[in-house]
N, C-alpha and C positions, 0 to 999 in steps of 0.2 A: 490197387494192384490185385490181380486175380490170384486166388489161392491155388497152389499146385496140387496135383493128385498124389496119392501115396505111391503110385507107380513111378512118378517122376522123381520123388525123393529116393526111392530104391535105386533107380538108375544113377542118380547123382552120387549116392553113397557107395555104389558098387556092391549092393547086397540084395537079398530077396525081399519081396513085399512082406512076407511073414516075419522077417527079421526087423523091419521097420515097425510093424505092429507090436512085436514083443518089446522093442526098445521103449515104446511109450507105455504099454500096458503092464509089462513085467520086466522092468529094466534089470532086476537081479539075475535074470536068465541070459543076459547078453553081456559079452565081454566089454569092459569099460572103454577100450579103444574103439570098438565097433559102435557102441552107443554114442560116443562123442562124434564119430563120423556121421551117424544118422542125424544127430541133433544139429550139427553144422549144416548139413544138406537141407534139413527142414527150415532152418533159420534163413538160409540163402534163398530158398524158393517160397518163403512165406507160407509154409505148411503148418496147420494146426489141427491136431486130432480132436474129434468130438468126444468129450468125456462121456456123455450119455450114450453115444453109439458104442463106445468101447465097453461100457458097463453092460449094455444089453447083449453084446456079442459074447463077452466072457462070463456073464452071470455074476460078476462081482460088483460090489458097491464102491470099491476103492475107498472104504472108510474103516477106521479102526476105532473100536469103543474102548475108552480108557476109564476104568473105575478107580476113583481115589477115595481115601478115607477121610480126607480133610479138604479144605479149599485149595485150589491150584496156586494161590498166591503164597503159600508157605515155601520156605527155602527148599525143602526136600522135594515137594511136588513140582515146583517150577523147574527144578533141575532135571527131574525125571522126564517131564514133558519135553524139555529142550533136547535131551538125549534121544528120546523117541523120534522127535520131529527131524533131527539131523539125519535119520535114516529113512523114515517114512516119506518125508516131503520129496526128496529127489526120486523116490520110487513111485511117486504119483498118488500117494495115499493121504487122505485127510484124517485128523484125529477128532473124535467127538468125546468130550469130557463129561463124566457123570460122577458127581460127588455123592458119596454114600455116608449117612450118619448112623444107620442101624441096619440090622439084618433084614427087616421088612422091606426096606428100599432096595436092597440087593436082590431079594426074592422077586420083587415086582419087575425088576430089570430082566431077569432071566425068564420070567413068565411072558413078558411082552416081546422079547427079542425074536422068538420064532415067528410071531405074527408080522413084525415089521421087516425082518430080514434085511436090515440096513447096516450090517457090519460084516466084514470078512474075517475078523478076528477080535478077540477080547483080551485086553491087558488089564490085570488086576494088581494094584499096588498096596501092599502092607497089610492085607487082611485075608481071611479065609473064604472059601466057598463050600457049598454042601454037595454031596454026591449027586443028588438029583439035578442040581443046576449044571454040573459038568456033563451029565448024560444028555441034557437038552441040547447042549452045544455039539456034542459028538453026533447026535442024530441029524444035525444040520451041516456037518462037516466044517464047523467053525472052530478053529484052534483057540485055546485059552492059555495065556502065558502070564506068569507071575513075576513080580518084582518085590523082593523082601517079604515074602509070604511066610506065614507061620508053619505051613506044611506043604509039601509038594503034592499031596493027595488031590486028585481031580484035575491037576494041571498037565498040559502037554509039554511044557518047558518052563524054565524059570531061571532068574538070576537073583540070589538072595545071600546076604551076609549071614554069618552065624552070630546072632545076638547073644546067645548064651556064652559062647567062647569069648566074645568081645568084652563082656563085663568081667570075665575071669582075668583078662589082661589088666583091667583097671584095678581090680582088687590086689592082684599080684604086685603091682607098682606101689600101691599105698602100704601094703604090709612090708614091702622091702624098705620103705621109708620109716618104718617103726609104728605105724598107726594100728591100733587094736580096737577102737570103737568107730566103726564105719557105718554111715547111714546111706540108704538109697532112697531117693525121692522121685516118685513118678505119680502118674494119675491113676485113680481108682477105676478099675475096669470091672464092671459087674458081669455076672455069669448068666443073666436071664436070657430067654429065647430071642429077645429083640436086639441083643448086643452083638456087634461084630467081634471076632476074635483077632487081635492084632499081633503082628510079628514082634512088636516091642515088649509084649508080655514076657517073652523069653529072657529079656534083660534082667528082670527082677529075679527070676529063677537062677540065672547064671550068677548073679551077685550073691544070692544066698548059698548056693553050692560052693562058690569060691571061698567065701568067708568060713563056712563050716569045715572046709578042708584044712584050715589053719587052727591049731590049738591056741586058745587064749584070745582069739579074735571074736568080737561080738558084733554080729550084723544087726542093723537097726532099720528095718523097712518102714518107711513113712509114706503115706499116700495123700494125694490131693484130689479134690473134686474139680470139675471143669468150670465151675462158676467162680466169679470174683477175680481179684488180682492175684495171679500166680506167684509173683515175686513176694508179695506180702505173705502169702500162704507158706512159701518156703521158709521165710524168715521166722514165722510163728512156729513151724515144725521144728526148726533148729533150736530156737531159744527155749522152747518148752520141753525139749527132749531131756530125759534124765536116765542115766548120766549123759552129759553133753558129748556129742560126737566130736572127734578131732579131724574127721575127713568126711566128705559127702560126694557120692556119685549121683548125678542127675540124669534123668532119662533122655534128655536132648538139650542141645545148645539153646534152643528157643526158650527153654526154662532156665538154663544155667546162666545165661548172660544177664537178664534182668535181675536174677537173684544175686549175682555178683555185685551189681551196683547197689542193691538194697542193703545187702549185708555190710558193705563199706559205709553206707550212709548211717547205718545203725552203730558203727564204731568197731565192727569186726575187721581185724587185719587179715587180709588174704595174701599169702598163705600162712603167715606167722601163727594166727589163732585157729585157722581152719583151712584145710586143703580142699579144693574143689576139682572135680573132673566132670566134663560134659560128654556129649555124644553127638557126633555128626561132622564136626569141623566145618561149620557153616561160614558164610562170607565174612562175619565179623570176629570170629574166634581168634585168628592169628593176630590181628591188630590189638586185641584186648588181652592177649597173653593167656588165653584160656587153655589149660591142659584138657585135651579132649580126645575122643576116639574118632579117627578119620574114616569116612566112607565116601564113595564117589557116585552119587545118584545119576549124574549125567552119563557116566560110562556104563552104569547098569541099564539105563534106559536105552542107550544105543545098542548094547549087546542084546537086550530083550527084543528090540525091533528087528535085529538081524535074524534072531531065532524065529520070530513071528513070520517074516517073509519066507524063510525056508520052509516053515510048516504050511503056509498058504500054497506054495508051489510044489509041495512034496508029492503031489499026484503025478508030477513029471519025473524025469530021471535027473533032476537037478542035484549035483553032488553035495551042495552045502546043506541039504536037508538032513544028512546023516554024518557030515564031516566033523561036527563038534558034539560034545556031550549035551544032552537035553537040559540038564540042570547044572549050574555053575555056582560056586561059592567064592566071591571075591574076598581077599584078605582085608582085615581091618587093622589099622595102624594107630598106636598110641602116639599122639603128638605132645611131646613134653614141652611145657611152657612155664609161665610164672605162677600159676595158681596152685601148685603142689610143692611141698617142702617136707623135709624130715620132721618127725614129731618131736616136740620139745615139751617135757613135763612142766606144766605151769607151777607146780608145787616144789620143783627141784631148786 
């Protein structure tokens, strides 16, 4: 079957040739009902737009660079990716994933990008960027959008929870239950030049500030390195702490869930002997009864993608480029389940 021309699709859909072109190249600039009409006409007439030709004409690569601080297979990153893809894919954009383990890798990415020019926007998840890196993107007219970033500095837009305030919610709950010796367990993050600065580092500071706001509450910050079995490391932290904590906040559910199993294997009753609070509300937290702080990375990814498309098209008079705030802070909710309980003095 012979492929129809773009003019034939325009006649079939009852729109202009430029509208057909926008429906494929920049669908966010076309009304949904108009785009559906164009797509139906294109399908009926067997019309397929050339991706390379569209890219050459528009000067776009139709590719988004996604910078992640860990592997994409983690619960948080996989949900971020799915949320981004739910918006970018229908709009005709591909996502290229770059996993960053240190600041040197991040610097190399921003050094090479102006040469490659193979991304229309950059999305950064969970870590910082430097001022000179954002300047390079601005010189290329490439927007940079953050998800759960430690600071908005250098970003054009972002969607980030307030990690500091979230840990305050956890501490408030434990203090209300009568706990006064509360530990926080997370990973040790070094401050050398090669290290990335993560958004989750604000959780520890939020925990400390919350505990210090209550007279008689003793904060017990305990840190792990990234080597070895984290569940065993959590167990060792707790059993070696003196005095022993009656409650523990863990930096994320991927640490809290294996720690929950290991503590029970060791004979600790949860929550009778020890209350636990995680962070994320991942796939397994509800079925395991883990009290945790809920965030929605899928929704954050989708919202970040919408902001990214608005920034890409902001050279036009597209209203969505300015219709919403550039930076948004979704609310975090404490999910009360079975791993927290009122404090009972074991000597009483």
